[in-house]
C-alpha positions as a Markdown table, in Angstrom:
| # | Residue | x | y | z |
|---|---|---|---|---|
| 1 | Met | -73.4 | -55.7 | -15.5 |
| 2 | Lys | -72.1 | -54.5 | -12.5 |
| 3 | Pro | -71.7 | -50.8 | -11.7 |
| 4 | Lys | -68.2 | -49.5 | -11.5 |
| 5 | Ala | -67.1 | -48.8 | -7.9 |
| 6 | Lys | -65.9 | -45.2 | -7.3 |
| 7 | Pro | -62.7 | -44.8 | -6.0 |
| 8 | Asp | -62.5 | -43.2 | -2.4 |
| 9 | Ile | -61.2 | -39.8 | -3.1 |
| 10 | Arg | -61.0 | -38.9 | 0.6 |
| 11 | Ala | -59.0 | -41.8 | 1.6 |
| 12 | Phe | -56.6 | -40.9 | -1.6 |
| 13 | Thr | -56.2 | -37.5 | -0.2 |
| 14 | Gln | -55.7 | -38.6 | 3.3 |
| 15 | Leu | -52.7 | -40.7 | 2.1 |
| 16 | Lys | -51.1 | -38.0 | 0.2 |
| 17 | Leu | -51.5 | -35.6 | 3.3 |
| 18 | Glu | -50.1 | -38.2 | 5.7 |
| 19 | Ala | -47.2 | -38.7 | 2.9 |
| 20 | Ala | -46.5 | -35.1 | 2.8 |
| 21 | Arg | -46.7 | -34.9 | 6.7 |
| 22 | Lys | -44.0 | -37.6 | 7.1 |
| 23 | Ala | -41.7 | -35.9 | 4.4 |
| 24 | Ala | -41.8 | -32.6 | 6.4 |
| 25 | Arg | -41.1 | -34.6 | 9.6 |
| 26 | Glu | -38.0 | -36.3 | 8.1 |
| 27 | Ser | -36.8 | -33.0 | 6.3 |
| 28 | Lys | -37.1 | -31.2 | 9.5 |
| 29 | Val | -39.0 | -28.3 | 8.0 |
| 30 | Asp | -39.6 | -25.7 | 10.9 |
| 31 | Val | -42.8 | -23.9 | 10.4 |
| 32 | Val | -41.7 | -20.9 | 12.5 |
| 33 | Glu | -38.7 | -20.6 | 10.0 |
| 34 | Leu | -40.8 | -20.5 | 7.0 |
| 35 | Ile | -43.2 | -17.8 | 8.6 |
| 36 | Lys | -40.3 | -15.8 | 9.5 |
| 37 | Ala | -38.6 | -16.0 | 6.1 |
| 38 | Ala | -42.1 | -14.8 | 4.5 |
| 39 | Gly | -41.7 | -11.9 | 6.9 |
| 40 | Leu | -45.3 | -12.6 | 8.5 |
| 41 | Arg | -46.8 | -11.8 | 11.8 |
| 42 | Tyr | -47.7 | -14.9 | 14.2 |
| 43 | Tyr | -47.9 | -16.0 | 17.9 |
| 44 | Asp | -46.6 | -19.1 | 19.2 |
| 45 | Lys | -48.3 | -20.3 | 22.0 |
| 46 | Arg | -47.4 | -24.1 | 21.9 |
| 47 | Ser | -45.2 | -23.7 | 24.8 |
| 48 | Gln | -48.0 | -22.7 | 26.8 |
| 49 | Gly | -50.2 | -25.7 | 25.6 |
| 50 | Gly | -51.8 | -23.4 | 23.0 |
| 51 | Leu | -51.4 | -23.0 | 19.1 |
| 52 | Leu | -49.3 | -21.7 | 16.4 |
| 53 | Trp | -51.2 | -18.8 | 14.9 |
| 54 | Leu | -50.3 | -17.0 | 11.6 |
| 55 | Leu | -52.1 | -13.6 | 11.6 |
| 56 | Gly | -54.1 | -12.7 | 8.4 |
| 57 | Ser | -56.9 | -14.0 | 6.4 |
| 58 | Met | -57.3 | -15.1 | 2.6 |
| 59 | Glu | -54.1 | -12.7 | 1.9 |
| 60 | Arg | -52.4 | -15.7 | 3.6 |
| 61 | Leu | -53.6 | -18.5 | 1.1 |
| 62 | Glu | -50.7 | -18.6 | -1.2 |
| 63 | Phe | -48.5 | -19.0 | 2.0 |
| 64 | Val | -50.7 | -21.6 | 3.6 |
| 65 | Asn | -51.0 | -23.7 | 0.3 |
| 66 | Phe | -47.2 | -23.6 | 0.1 |
| 67 | Cys | -47.1 | -24.8 | 3.8 |
| 68 | Arg | -49.7 | -27.6 | 3.1 |
| 69 | Arg | -47.7 | -29.0 | -0.1 |
| 70 | His | -44.9 | -29.5 | 2.5 |
| 71 | Gly | -47.1 | -31.3 | 4.8 |
| 72 | Ile | -47.7 | -28.2 | 7.1 |
| 73 | Arg | -51.5 | -27.7 | 7.9 |
| 74 | Phe | -53.0 | -24.3 | 8.7 |
| 75 | Ile | -56.8 | -24.0 | 9.4 |
| 76 | Tyr | -58.6 | -20.8 | 8.9 |
| 77 | Arg | -60.4 | -19.4 | 12.2 |
| 78 | His | -62.7 | -16.2 | 11.5 |
| 79 | Gly | -62.1 | -13.7 | 14.2 |
| 80 | Gly | -59.2 | -15.6 | 15.7 |
| 81 | Ser | -59.2 | -16.3 | 19.2 |
| 82 | Trp | -58.1 | -14.7 | 22.5 |
| 83 | Ala | -54.6 | -15.7 | 21.8 |
| 84 | Thr | -54.6 | -13.5 | 18.6 |
| 85 | Val | -56.7 | -10.7 | 20.3 |
| 86 | Ser | -59.6 | -11.5 | 17.8 |
| 87 | Gln | -57.6 | -11.1 | 14.5 |
| 88 | His | -58.5 | -13.2 | 11.7 |
| 89 | Ala | -55.9 | -16.0 | 11.8 |
| 90 | Trp | -54.7 | -19.3 | 10.5 |
| 91 | Trp | -53.9 | -22.0 | 13.3 |
| 92 | Tyr | -51.5 | -24.7 | 12.8 |
| 93 | Ala | -52.7 | -28.2 | 13.4 |
| 94 | Glu | -49.8 | -30.6 | 14.3 |
| 95 | Asp | -49.7 | -34.4 | 13.6 |
| 96 | Asp | -51.2 | -35.4 | 16.8 |
| 97 | Leu | -53.8 | -32.6 | 16.9 |
| 98 | Asp | -57.4 | -33.8 | 16.2 |
| 99 | Asp | -58.7 | -31.9 | 13.4 |
| 100 | Asn | -62.0 | -31.6 | 14.6 |
| 101 | Arg | -60.6 | -29.8 | 17.6 |
| 102 | Ile | -62.0 | -25.9 | 17.5 |
| 103 | Pro | -59.9 | -23.4 | 19.2 |
| 104 | Arg | -62.1 | -21.3 | 21.7 |
| 105 | Arg | -62.3 | -17.5 | 21.3 |
């Protein structure tokens, strides 16, 4: 008897993430407007070739998960970067951003 092939969970998760990102683009969800509506602090360095930073650590997890369900992905960086003056922060990963890129301090 042949062993059952296991489903590729990573591929399925990636498909769900891509679908959520596509839905967010089509509905024109603005991440900065979401952050402002939640009353959170952030630094937007995208116009200078940088990233969007959401200040805070694990207390922002509920907001980050809400955004993730809408195709907006934040990645946590302990100690932030020079842009956050070494404050713990989450950086926003846009669609065309390589997930393996780690911001420098």
